[in-house]
C-alpha positions in Angstrom: 114.3 141.2 -96.3 111.7 142.6 -94.2 112.2 144.9 -91.3 111.4 141.9 -89.2 114.0 139.6 -90.7 116.5 142.5 -90.4 115.5 142.8 -86.4 116.2 139.0 -85.5 119.5 138.9 -87.7 120.8 141.5 -86.0 119.8 140.3 -82.5 121.6 137.0 -83.4 124.5 138.8 -84.2 124.8 140.9 -81.2 124.3 137.2 -79.3 127.3 135.2 -81.2 129.4 138.7 -80.7 128.4 138.5 -76.6 129.3 135.5 -76.7 132.5 135.2 -78.3 133.3 138.3 -76.0 132.1 136.6 -72.7 134.5 133.6 -74.0 137.6 135.7 -74.7 137.6 138.3 -71.3 139.6 136.8 -68.3 137.8 139.9 -66.1 134.8 137.9 -64.8 132.8 140.5 -63.9 132.6 141.5 -68.1 131.9 137.7 -68.7 129.0 137.7 -66.5 128.0 140.5 -68.3 128.6 139.8 -72.0 126.8 136.3 -70.8 123.4 137.8 -69.6 123.7 140.4 -72.7 123.5 137.0 -74.9 121.0 135.6 -72.9 118.9 138.3 -73.4 119.6 138.4 -76.5 118.5 135.0 -77.2 115.5 135.6 -75.3 114.1 138.6 -78.1 114.9 136.8 -81.3 111.4 136.0 -81.5 111.3 132.5 -82.1 107.5 132.3 -83.2 108.0 134.6 -86.0 109.7 131.9 -88.4 
């Protein structure tokens, strides 16, 4: 695995964790925060690399 594949995998794992946290929290502000972080991770996964 090269450095780019490793970075992509880490971003995908972060996105999944943020989505789980957003689903689990009852606090709307935290839900919004985790949803925004998941969206940012989704946008930085570099789909052109694969």
